[in-house]
OpenMM code with the backbone's topology and positions (N, CA, C; nanometers):
from openmm import Vec3, app, unit

residues = "UNK UNK UNK UNK UNK UNK UNK UNK UNK UNK UNK UNK UNK UNK UNK UNK UNK UNK UNK UNK UNK UNK UNK UNK UNK UNK UNK UNK UNK UNK UNK UNK UNK UNK UNK UNK UNK UNK UNK UNK UNK UNK UNK UNK UNK UNK UNK UNK UNK UNK UNK UNK UNK UNK UNK UNK UNK UNK UNK UNK UNK UNK UNK UNK UNK UNK UNK UNK UNK UNK UNK UNK UNK UNK UNK UNK UNK UNK UNK UNK UNK UNK UNK UNK UNK UNK UNK UNK UNK UNK UNK UNK UNK UNK UNK UNK UNK UNK UNK UNK UNK UNK UNK UNK UNK UNK UNK UNK UNK UNK UNK UNK UNK UNK UNK UNK UNK UNK UNK UNK UNK UNK UNK UNK UNK UNK UNK UNK UNK UNK UNK UNK UNK UNK UNK UNK UNK UNK UNK UNK UNK UNK UNK UNK UNK UNK UNK UNK UNK UNK UNK UNK UNK UNK UNK UNK UNK UNK".split()
positions = [
    Vec3(-1.3343, 0.7212, 0.3672),
    Vec3(-1.3739, 0.6029, 0.3333),
    Vec3(-1.3948, 0.4907, 0.4654),
    Vec3(-1.4558, 0.5534, 0.5795),
    Vec3(-1.4926, 0.4901, 0.7089),
    Vec3(-1.5781, 0.3615, 0.6632),
    Vec3(-1.5120, 0.2713, 0.7397),
    Vec3(-1.5578, 0.1236, 0.7650),
    Vec3(-1.5547, 0.0651, 0.6335),
    Vec3(-1.4524, 0.0946, 0.5233),
    Vec3(-1.4573, 0.0386, 0.3984),
    Vec3(-1.4414, -0.1324, 0.4260),
    Vec3(-1.3876, -0.1812, 0.5334),
    Vec3(-1.3717, -0.3272, 0.5955),
    Vec3(-1.4465, -0.3443, 0.6829),
    Vec3(-1.5344, -0.4324, 0.6698),
    Vec3(-1.6258, -0.5022, 0.7924),
    Vec3(-1.5546, -0.5211, 0.8928),
    Vec3(-1.6285, -0.4985, 1.0166),
    Vec3(-1.5447, -0.5618, 1.1439),
    Vec3(-1.5226, -0.7067, 1.1401),
    Vec3(-1.6341, -0.7874, 1.0725),
    Vec3(-1.6063, -0.9358, 1.0702),
    Vec3(-1.4723, -0.9681, 0.9782),
    Vec3(-1.4675, -0.9141, 0.8615),
    Vec3(-1.3484, -0.9253, 0.7767),
    Vec3(-1.2413, -0.8733, 0.8611),
    Vec3(-1.2321, -0.7737, 0.9218),
    Vec3(-1.1087, -0.7162, 0.9805),
    Vec3(-1.0692, -0.8155, 1.0812),
    Vec3(-1.1539, -0.8962, 1.1600),
    Vec3(-1.1074, -0.9905, 1.2676),
    Vec3(-1.0352, -1.0989, 1.1795),
    Vec3(-1.0712, -1.1401, 1.0666),
    Vec3(-0.9951, -1.2480, 1.0059),
    Vec3(-0.8775, -1.1942, 0.9201),
    Vec3(-0.8594, -1.0587, 0.8953),
    Vec3(-0.7306, -1.0071, 0.8146),
    Vec3(-0.6327, -0.9864, 0.9434),
    Vec3(-0.6859, -0.9446, 1.0729),
    Vec3(-0.5810, -0.9299, 1.1736),
    Vec3(-0.5151, -1.0622, 1.2171),
    Vec3(-0.6067, -1.1369, 1.2092),
    Vec3(-0.5385, -1.2902, 1.2358),
    Vec3(-0.4393, -1.3245, 1.1285),
    Vec3(-0.4593, -1.3033, 1.0071),
    Vec3(-0.3776, -1.3305, 0.8770),
    Vec3(-0.2454, -1.2624, 0.9012),
    Vec3(-0.2682, -1.1152, 0.9391),
    Vec3(-0.1588, -1.0337, 0.9335),
    Vec3(-0.0582, -1.0559, 1.0441),
    Vec3(-0.1090, -1.0980, 1.1279),
    Vec3(-0.0205, -1.1500, 1.2768),
    Vec3(0.0675, -1.2825, 1.2218),
    Vec3(-0.0047, -1.3661, 1.1490),
    Vec3(0.0491, -1.4750, 1.1153),
    Vec3(0.1501, -1.4624, 0.9997),
    Vec3(0.1242, -1.3798, 0.9215),
    Vec3(0.2119, -1.3497, 0.8002),
    Vec3(0.3385, -1.2636, 0.8337),
    Vec3(0.3070, -1.1660, 0.9505),
    Vec3(0.4149, -1.1008, 0.9938),
    Vec3(0.5230, -1.1800, 1.0646),
    Vec3(0.4961, -1.2785, 1.1455),
    Vec3(0.5755, -1.3736, 1.2059),
    Vec3(0.6341, -1.4749, 1.1106),
    Vec3(0.5769, -1.4977, 1.0217),
    Vec3(0.6161, -1.6190, 0.9261),
    Vec3(0.6986, -1.5465, 0.8236),
    Vec3(0.6704, -1.4313, 0.7586),
    Vec3(0.7702, -1.3719, 0.6693),
    Vec3(0.7847, -1.2390, 0.6729),
    Vec3(0.7192, -1.1594, 0.7524),
    Vec3(0.7219, -1.0297, 0.7525),
    Vec3(0.8396, -0.9705, 0.8418),
    Vec3(0.8477, -1.0049, 0.9508),
    Vec3(0.9316, -0.9571, 1.0572),
    Vec3(0.9507, -1.0270, 1.1738),
    Vec3(1.0129, -0.9855, 1.2678),
    Vec3(1.0257, -1.0188, 1.4072),
    Vec3(1.0570, -0.9098, 1.4984),
    Vec3(1.0676, -0.9478, 1.6274),
    Vec3(1.0984, -0.8460, 1.7246),
    Vec3(1.2402, -0.7751, 1.6881),
    Vec3(1.3479, -0.8427, 1.6076),
    Vec3(1.4570, -0.7998, 1.5959),
    Vec3(1.4713, -0.7176, 1.4492),
    Vec3(1.4162, -0.7835, 1.3417),
    Vec3(1.4386, -0.7015, 1.2092),
    Vec3(1.3541, -0.5979, 1.1923),
    Vec3(1.2090, -0.6182, 1.2297),
    Vec3(1.0834, -0.5343, 1.1945),
    Vec3(1.1016, -0.4885, 1.0415),
    Vec3(1.1457, -0.5786, 0.9633),
    Vec3(1.1389, -0.5657, 0.8154),
    Vec3(1.0223, -0.6263, 0.7630),
    Vec3(0.9510, -0.5394, 0.6735),
    Vec3(0.8392, -0.5928, 0.6072),
    Vec3(0.8704, -0.6483, 0.4672),
    Vec3(0.8169, -0.7443, 0.4177),
    Vec3(0.8270, -0.7981, 0.2842),
    Vec3(0.7012, -0.7843, 0.2191),
    Vec3(0.7218, -0.7577, 0.0879),
    Vec3(0.5678, -0.7458, 0.0247),
    Vec3(0.5511, -0.8712, -0.0601),
    Vec3(0.4314, -0.8839, -0.0961),
    Vec3(0.3744, -1.0223, -0.1528),
    Vec3(0.2991, -0.9551, -0.2859),
    Vec3(0.2684, -1.0599, -0.3846),
    Vec3(0.2137, -1.0128, -0.4873),
    Vec3(0.1091, -1.1155, -0.5379),
    Vec3(-0.0255, -1.0829, -0.5743),
    Vec3(-0.1269, -1.1551, -0.6441),
    Vec3(-0.1665, -1.1157, -0.7776),
    Vec3(-0.1628, -1.2100, -0.8697),
    Vec3(-0.1943, -1.1723, -1.0174),
    Vec3(-0.3357, -1.1329, -1.0142),
    Vec3(-0.3891, -1.0201, -1.1211),
    Vec3(-0.5212, -1.0022, -1.1042),
    Vec3(-0.6181, -1.1175, -1.1509),
    Vec3(-0.5470, -1.2300, -1.2158),
    Vec3(-0.6433, -1.3334, -1.2458),
    Vec3(-0.6254, -1.4613, -1.1489),
    Vec3(-0.5490, -1.4344, -1.0603),
    Vec3(-0.5360, -1.5482, -0.9511),
    Vec3(-0.6488, -1.5652, -0.8681),
    Vec3(-0.6493, -1.6923, -0.8116),
    Vec3(-0.7771, -1.7059, -0.7068),
    Vec3(-0.7060, -1.6901, -0.5683),
    Vec3(-0.7622, -1.6050, -0.4990),
    Vec3(-0.7251, -1.5733, -0.3520),
    Vec3(-0.7161, -1.6851, -0.2858),
    Vec3(-0.5977, -1.7035, -0.1821),
    Vec3(-0.5840, -1.8167, -0.1138),
    Vec3(-0.6127, -1.7925, 0.0350),
    Vec3(-0.6347, -1.6556, 0.0667),
    Vec3(-0.6443, -1.6119, 0.1868),
    Vec3(-0.7409, -1.4823, 0.1858),
    Vec3(-0.7761, -1.4317, 0.3156),
    Vec3(-0.8417, -1.3198, 0.3333),
    Vec3(-0.7576, -1.1877, 0.2920),
    Vec3(-0.6467, -1.1953, 0.3179),
    Vec3(-0.5531, -1.0764, 0.2776),
    Vec3(-0.5473, -1.0605, 0.1301),
    Vec3(-0.5111, -1.1738, 0.0598),
    Vec3(-0.5254, -1.1599, -0.0938),
    Vec3(-0.6642, -1.1375, -0.1476),
    Vec3(-0.7534, -1.1776, -0.0762),
    Vec3(-0.8921, -1.1467, -0.1438),
    Vec3(-0.9221, -1.0035, -0.1317),
    Vec3(-0.8719, -0.9229, -0.0074),
    Vec3(-0.8979, -0.7710, 0.0165),
    Vec3(-0.8070, -0.7258, -0.0660),
    Vec3(-0.6974, -0.7463, -0.1095),
    Vec3(-0.5968, -0.6998, -0.1975),
    Vec3(-0.6751, -0.6806, -0.3214),
    Vec3(-0.7128, -0.8014, -0.3746),
    Vec3(-0.7821, -0.8014, -0.5057),
    Vec3(-0.9132, -0.7179, -0.5362),
    Vec3(-0.9917, -0.7218, -0.4065),
    Vec3(-1.1136, -0.6388, -0.3878),
    Vec3(-1.0863, -0.4929, -0.4012),
    Vec3(-0.9796, -0.4496, -0.3351),
    Vec3(-0.9435, -0.3228, -0.3481),
    Vec3(-0.9070, -0.2629, -0.4958),
    Vec3(-0.8183, -0.3682, -0.5498),
    Vec3(-0.7769, -0.3533, -0.6847),
    Vec3(-0.8905, -0.3192, -0.7997),
    Vec3(-0.9766, -0.4348, -0.7928),
    Vec3(-1.1015, -0.4197, -0.8616),
    Vec3(-1.1737, -0.3188, -0.8403),
    Vec3(-1.1900, -0.2625, -0.7198),
    Vec3(-1.2815, -0.1379, -0.6875),
    Vec3(-1.2475, -0.0329, -0.7655),
    Vec3(-1.1118, -0.0255, -0.7838),
    Vec3(-1.0559, 0.1196, -0.8135),
    Vec3(-1.0044, 0.0951, -0.9664),
    Vec3(-0.9994, -0.0208, -1.0109),
    Vec3(-0.9829, -0.0523, -1.1629),
    Vec3(-1.0756, -0.1591, -1.2172),
    Vec3(-1.1939, -0.1435, -1.2238),
    Vec3(-1.2843, -0.2545, -1.2599),
    Vec3(-1.2641, -0.2837, -1.4165),
    Vec3(-1.3054, -0.4257, -1.4408),
    Vec3(-1.2835, -0.4675, -1.5727),
    Vec3(-1.3583, -0.3829, -1.6556),
    Vec3(-1.2712, -0.3789, -1.7774),
    Vec3(-1.3132, -0.2726, -1.8895),
    Vec3(-1.2699, -0.1382, -1.8629),
    Vec3(-1.2561, -0.0895, -1.7546),
    Vec3(-1.1962, 0.0405, -1.7293),
    Vec3(-1.0539, 0.0752, -1.7924),
    Vec3(-1.0134, 0.1926, -1.7993),
    Vec3(-0.8889, 0.2048, -1.8518),
    Vec3(-0.7856, 0.1277, -1.7359),
    Vec3(-0.8005, 0.1648, -1.6153),
    Vec3(-0.7169, 0.1442, -1.5171),
    Vec3(-0.6970, -0.0312, -1.5031),
    Vec3(-0.8442, -0.0797, -1.5078),
    Vec3(-0.8528, -0.2232, -1.5088),
    Vec3(-0.7721, -0.2846, -1.6344),
    Vec3(-0.7919, -0.2299, -1.7400),
    Vec3(-0.7273, -0.2880, -1.8330),
    Vec3(-0.5612, -0.3039, -1.8150),
    Vec3(-0.4932, -0.2002, -1.7699),
    Vec3(-0.3634, -0.1869, -1.7492),
    Vec3(-0.3236, -0.2688, -1.6294),
    Vec3(-0.4289, -0.3000, -1.5454),
    Vec3(-0.3756, -0.3861, -1.3953),
    Vec3(-0.3301, -0.5063, -1.4152),
    Vec3(-0.2115, -0.5361, -1.3520),
    Vec3(-0.1403, -0.6608, -1.3614),
    Vec3(-0.1665, -0.7474, -1.2498),
    Vec3(-0.2014, -0.6795, -1.1190),
    Vec3(-0.2089, -0.7304, -0.9990),
    Vec3(-0.2120, -0.6554, -0.8927),
    Vec3(-0.1996, -0.7006, -0.7501),
    Vec3(-0.1997, -0.6199, -0.6754),
    Vec3(-0.0534, -0.6684, -0.5609),
    Vec3(0.0189, -0.5688, -0.5175),
    Vec3(0.1302, -0.5964, -0.4294),
    Vec3(0.0479, -0.5585, -0.2960),
    Vec3(0.0894, -0.6322, -0.1965),
    Vec3(0.0569, -0.6135, -0.0699),
    Vec3(0.1590, -0.6349, 0.0618),
    Vec3(0.1476, -0.5797, 0.1442),
    Vec3(0.2319, -0.6202, 0.2570),
    Vec3(0.1841, -0.5666, 0.3991),
    Vec3(0.2324, -0.6216, 0.4931),
    Vec3(0.1799, -0.6029, 0.6448),
    Vec3(0.2814, -0.5494, 0.7284),
    Vec3(0.2650, -0.4531, 0.8199),
    Vec3(0.3582, -0.4086, 0.9337),
    Vec3(0.2736, -0.4233, 1.0529),
    Vec3(0.3561, -0.4643, 1.1409),
    Vec3(0.2882, -0.4561, 1.2864),
    Vec3(0.3795, -0.3812, 1.4011),
    Vec3(0.3426, -0.2547, 1.4404),
    Vec3(0.4428, -0.1523, 1.4893),
    Vec3(0.3754, -0.1068, 1.6104),
    Vec3(0.4666, -0.0948, 1.7098),
    Vec3(0.4298, -0.0274, 1.8179),
    Vec3(0.5192, 0.1129, 1.8562),
    Vec3(0.4529, 0.2004, 1.9191),
    Vec3(0.5215, 0.3073, 1.9935),
    Vec3(0.6331, 0.2793, 2.0819),
    Vec3(0.6194, 0.1286, 2.1351),
    Vec3(0.7298, 0.1052, 2.2171),
    Vec3(0.8339, 0.0431, 2.1448),
    Vec3(0.8354, 0.0210, 2.0409),
    Vec3(0.9365, -0.0355, 1.9418),
    Vec3(1.0529, 0.1022, 1.9211),
    Vec3(1.2001, 0.0351, 1.9450),
    Vec3(1.2754, 0.1465, 1.9193),
    Vec3(1.2507, 0.2202, 1.8195),
    Vec3(1.3140, 0.3502, 1.8441),
    Vec3(1.2881, 0.4641, 1.7096),
    Vec3(1.3799, 0.3833, 1.5949),
    Vec3(1.3264, 0.4188, 1.4908),
    Vec3(1.3598, 0.3470, 1.3684),
    Vec3(1.3040, 0.2161, 1.3262),
    Vec3(1.2526, 0.1683, 1.4214),
    Vec3(1.1587, 0.0361, 1.4013),
    Vec3(1.0134, 0.0657, 1.4129),
    Vec3(0.9743, 0.1846, 1.4493),
    Vec3(0.8325, 0.1933, 1.4542),
    Vec3(0.7541, 0.2026, 1.3288),
    Vec3(0.8135, 0.2052, 1.2109),
    Vec3(0.7334, 0.2131, 1.1023),
    Vec3(0.8152, 0.3036, 0.9899),
    Vec3(0.7706, 0.3142, 0.8713),
    Vec3(0.8276, 0.3769, 0.7758),
    Vec3(0.8332, 0.5335, 0.7877),
    Vec3(0.9617, 0.5738, 0.7445),
    Vec3(0.9659, 0.7368, 0.7447),
    Vec3(0.8886, 0.7705, 0.6211),
    Vec3(0.9095, 0.8989, 0.6022),
    Vec3(0.8514, 0.9674, 0.4815),
    Vec3(0.9076, 0.8879, 0.3712),
    Vec3(0.8422, 0.8321, 0.2740),
    Vec3(0.9003, 0.7855, 0.1566),
    Vec3(0.8171, 0.7901, 0.0185),
    Vec3(0.8713, 0.7254, -0.0843),
    Vec3(0.7776, 0.7509, -0.2234),
    Vec3(0.7600, 0.6085, -0.2505),
    Vec3(0.6430, 0.5612, -0.2719),
    Vec3(0.6160, 0.4304, -0.3280),
    Vec3(0.6799, 0.4246, -0.4697),
    Vec3(0.7333, 0.3274, -0.4944),
    Vec3(0.8123, 0.2988, -0.6185),
    Vec3(0.8658, 0.1669, -0.6595),
    Vec3(0.9062, 0.1245, -0.7573),
    Vec3(0.9801, -0.0038, -0.7952),
    Vec3(1.1105, 0.0076, -0.7487),
    Vec3(1.1410, -0.0511, -0.6500),
    Vec3(1.2656, -0.0413, -0.5647),
    Vec3(1.3806, -0.0966, -0.6782),
    Vec3(1.3367, -0.2100, -0.7577),
    Vec3(1.4479, -0.2710, -0.8467),
    Vec3(1.4679, -0.1689, -0.9558),
    Vec3(1.3698, -0.1081, -1.0183),
    Vec3(1.3956, -0.0237, -1.1255),
    Vec3(1.4809, 0.1045, -1.0644),
    Vec3(1.4618, 0.1457, -0.9655),
    Vec3(1.5608, 0.2399, -0.9043),
    Vec3(1.6898, 0.2069, -0.8927),
    Vec3(1.7138, 0.0834, -0.8411),
    Vec3(1.8568, 0.0556, -0.7947),
    Vec3(1.9254, -0.0020, -0.9296),
    Vec3(1.8497, -0.0559, -1.0416),
    Vec3(1.9177, -0.1147, -1.1501),
    Vec3(1.9357, 0.0051, -1.2411),
    Vec3(1.8312, 0.1019, -1.2869),
    Vec3(1.8435, 0.1654, -1.3719),
    Vec3(1.8084, 0.3131, -1.3444),
    Vec3(1.8087, 0.3332, -1.2287),
    Vec3(1.7791, 0.4747, -1.1543),
    Vec3(1.6554, 0.5278, -1.2206),
    Vec3(1.5566, 0.4409, -1.2321),
    Vec3(1.4393, 0.4879, -1.2820),
    Vec3(1.3270, 0.4688, -1.1843),
    Vec3(1.2752, 0.5805, -1.1696),
    Vec3(1.1446, 0.6026, -1.0546),
    Vec3(1.0054, 0.5630, -1.1431),
    Vec3(0.9484, 0.4505, -1.1015),
    Vec3(0.8503, 0.4110, -1.1554),
    Vec3(0.7463, 0.3857, -1.0444),
    Vec3(0.6408, 0.4844, -1.0376),
    Vec3(0.5704, 0.4668, -0.9449),
    Vec3(0.4280, 0.3836, -0.9555),
    Vec3(0.3563, 0.3679, -0.8622),
    Vec3(0.2371, 0.2539, -0.9033),
    Vec3(0.1266, 0.3534, -0.9422),
    Vec3(0.0361, 0.3206, -1.0456),
    Vec3(-0.0624, 0.3862, -1.0940),
    Vec3(-0.1651, 0.4165, -0.9774),
    Vec3(-0.1817, 0.3167, -0.8900),
    Vec3(-0.2717, 0.3249, -0.7826),
    Vec3(-0.2250, 0.2743, -0.6437),
    Vec3(-0.2390, 0.3493, -0.5589),
    Vec3(-0.1926, 0.3022, -0.4055),
    Vec3(-0.3031, 0.3157, -0.3102),
    Vec3(-0.2976, 0.2277, -0.2154),
    Vec3(-0.3824, 0.2249, -0.1029),
    Vec3(-0.3392, 0.1824, 0.0207),
    Vec3(-0.3924, 0.2097, 0.1350),
    Vec3(-0.3600, 0.1642, 0.2904),
    Vec3(-0.4955, 0.1298, 0.3418),
    Vec3(-0.4634, 0.0272, 0.3835),
    Vec3(-0.5976, -0.0172, 0.4818),
    Vec3(-0.5368, -0.0308, 0.6257),
    Vec3(-0.5894, 0.0479, 0.7307),
    Vec3(-0.5252, 0.0656, 0.8613),
    Vec3(-0.6325, -0.0565, 0.9432),
    Vec3(-0.5488, -0.1420, 1.0194),
    Vec3(-0.5902, -0.2192, 1.0966),
    Vec3(-0.6109, -0.1841, 1.2632),
    Vec3(-0.5429, -0.0499, 1.2654),
    Vec3(-0.5599, 0.0091, 1.4147),
    Vec3(-0.5599, 0.1633, 1.3775),
    Vec3(-0.5894, 0.2203, 1.4977),
    Vec3(-0.6133, 0.3807, 1.5166),
    Vec3(-0.4865, 0.4276, 1.5239),
    Vec3(-0.3662, 0.3935, 1.5442),
    Vec3(-0.2546, 0.4577, 1.5750),
    Vec3(-0.1574, 0.4675, 1.4559),
    Vec3(-0.0551, 0.5246, 1.4587),
    Vec3(0.0446, 0.5515, 1.3480),
    Vec3(0.0620, 0.6731, 1.2990),
    Vec3(0.1416, 0.6758, 1.2002),
    Vec3(0.1497, 0.8009, 1.1031),
    Vec3(0.0340, 0.7937, 1.0071),
    Vec3(0.0012, 0.9367, 0.9662),
    Vec3(-0.1010, 0.9497, 0.8501),
    Vec3(-0.0451, 0.8881, 0.7059),
    Vec3(-0.1424, 0.8698, 0.6330),
    Vec3(-0.1011, 0.8666, 0.5070),
    Vec3(-0.0966, 0.9856, 0.4278),
    Vec3(-0.0150, 1.0337, 0.3499),
    Vec3(-0.0141, 1.1659, 0.3017),
    Vec3(0.0391, 1.1143, 0.1304),
    Vec3(-0.0487, 1.1959, 0.0411),
    Vec3(-0.0329, 1.1482, -0.0914),
    Vec3(-0.0147, 1.2812, -0.1574),
    Vec3(0.0721, 1.2981, -0.2651),
    Vec3(0.0928, 1.3952, -0.3426),
    Vec3(0.1016, 1.3862, -0.4959),
    Vec3(0.0201, 1.4627, -0.5772),
    Vec3(0.0062, 1.4366, -0.7020),
    Vec3(0.1386, 1.5135, -0.7701),
    Vec3(0.2563, 1.4467, -0.7703),
    Vec3(0.3717, 1.5047, -0.8322),
    Vec3(0.4355, 1.3966, -0.9275),
    Vec3(0.5221, 1.4288, -1.0020),
    Vec3(0.5940, 1.3694, -1.0914),
    Vec3(0.7351, 1.3542, -1.0830),
    Vec3(0.7923, 1.2312, -1.0906),
    Vec3(0.9388, 1.2415, -1.0659),
    Vec3(0.9970, 1.3100, -1.1895),
    Vec3(1.1284, 1.3497, -1.1795),
    Vec3(1.2049, 1.4089, -1.2724),
    Vec3(1.2131, 1.3700, -1.4070),
    Vec3(1.2252, 1.2331, -1.4161),
    Vec3(1.2319, 1.1511, -1.5425),
    Vec3(1.0947, 1.1177, -1.5931),
    Vec3(0.9815, 1.1769, -1.5362),
    Vec3(0.8434, 1.1525, -1.6033),
    Vec3(0.8258, 1.2513, -1.7200),
    Vec3(0.7786, 1.1881, -1.8165),
    Vec3(0.7362, 1.2783, -1.9337),
    Vec3(0.6061, 1.3183, -1.9187),
    Vec3(0.5865, 1.4700, -1.8900),
    Vec3(0.4610, 1.5183, -1.8653),
    Vec3(0.4443, 1.6820, -1.9321),
    Vec3(0.3263, 1.7365, -1.9487),
    Vec3(0.3358, 1.8481, -2.0032),
    Vec3(0.3501, 1.9367, -1.8463),
    Vec3(0.4626, 2.0023, -1.8217),
    Vec3(0.4872, 2.0882, -1.6926),
    Vec3(0.4484, 2.2260, -1.7255),
    Vec3(0.3576, 2.2558, -1.8019),
    Vec3(0.3461, 2.4324, -1.8319),
    Vec3(0.2611, 2.4819, -1.7218),
    Vec3(0.1820, 2.4106, -1.6367),
    Vec3(0.1072, 2.4551, -1.5169),
    Vec3(0.1301, 2.3495, -1.4116),
    Vec3(0.2510, 2.3442, -1.3422),
    Vec3(0.2684, 2.2452, -1.2501),
    Vec3(0.1965, 2.2879, -1.1089),
    Vec3(0.1823, 2.4053, -1.0868),
    Vec3(0.1098, 2.4721, -0.9623),
    Vec3(-0.0492, 2.4234, -0.9706),
    Vec3(-0.0730, 2.4375, -1.0814),
    Vec3(-0.2218, 2.4101, -1.0931),
    Vec3(-0.2521, 2.2581, -1.0725),
    Vec3(-0.1783, 2.1616, -1.1132),
    Vec3(-0.1717, 2.0178, -1.1113),
    Vec3(-0.1467, 1.9618, -0.9773),
    Vec3(-0.0679, 2.0457, -0.8955),
    Vec3(-0.0203, 1.9665, -0.7953),
    Vec3(-0.1266, 1.9803, -0.6740),
    Vec3(-0.1474, 1.8618, -0.6159),
    Vec3(-0.2772, 1.8658, -0.5086),
    Vec3(-0.2111, 1.7468, -0.4015),
    Vec3(-0.2669, 1.7455, -0.3129),
    Vec3(-0.2208, 1.6498, -0.1937),
    Vec3(-0.3559, 1.6087, -0.1115),
    Vec3(-0.3502, 1.4805, -0.0285),
    Vec3(-0.4461, 1.4805, 0.0879),
    Vec3(-0.3904, 1.3811, 0.1863),
    Vec3(-0.4262, 1.3950, 0.2982),
    Vec3(-0.4125, 1.3270, 0.4269),
    Vec3(-0.5033, 1.2284, 0.4656),
    Vec3(-0.4852, 1.1075, 0.5435),
    Vec3(-0.5704, 1.0354, 0.6109),
    Vec3(-0.5149, 0.9934, 0.7399),
    Vec3(-0.5872, 1.0289, 0.8314),
    Vec3(-0.5406, 0.9626, 0.9859),
    Vec3(-0.5703, 0.8310, 0.9912),
    Vec3(-0.4793, 0.7320, 1.0612),
    Vec3(-0.5150, 0.6160, 1.0847),
    Vec3(-0.6599, 0.5776, 1.1369),
    Vec3(-0.7303, 0.5187, 1.0814),
    Vec3(-0.8718, 0.4557, 1.1443),
    Vec3(-0.9068, 0.3169, 1.1095),
    Vec3(-0.9368, 0.2261, 1.2357),
    Vec3(-0.9733, 0.0921, 1.1948),
    Vec3(-1.0570, 0.0875, 1.0819),
    Vec3(-1.0250, 0.0065, 0.9633),
    Vec3(-1.1236, -0.0285, 0.8491),
    Vec3(-1.1088, 0.0553, 0.7427),
    Vec3(-1.0231, 0.1621, 0.7416),
    Vec3(-1.0091, 0.2476, 0.6354),
    Vec3(-0.9121, 0.2529, 0.5493),
] * unit.nanometer
topology = app.Topology()
chain = topology.addChain("A")
for resn in residues:
    res = topology.addResidue(resn, chain)
    for name in ("N", "CA", "C"):
        topology.addAtom(name, app.Element.getBySymbol(name[0]), res)
């Protein structure tokens, strides 16, 4: 999905990312990201919220199975540098999940749809696997045939 975000929009998004990171996402000491939510029916207040909803609606258009189940979009920003101390350079290998459900009920609830939009060409690649957690109910008669994966290197606008 090369150039999924136009260069004009990318400039506006970068500015908002920097302001949001400084105001609510992290600073030079903590480097901890905070997530944000926009309801599927909300009016976007900024370019970042508009982008999050456009991505959500692209993958789950109104009337589709995914669109009918979609409640909104979670988004967050990170500004990382290879010059940051190790451990503050970004996320390590992890699984996207509902962190509260894991902590409170030991329930691994994964998003039905996950995307990444890169604002730079550096960083670790996105790797996605089509696997299920242990407590997921599914027909596991042919797990190897169902398992798939893909990877994407960071590239501006993808």
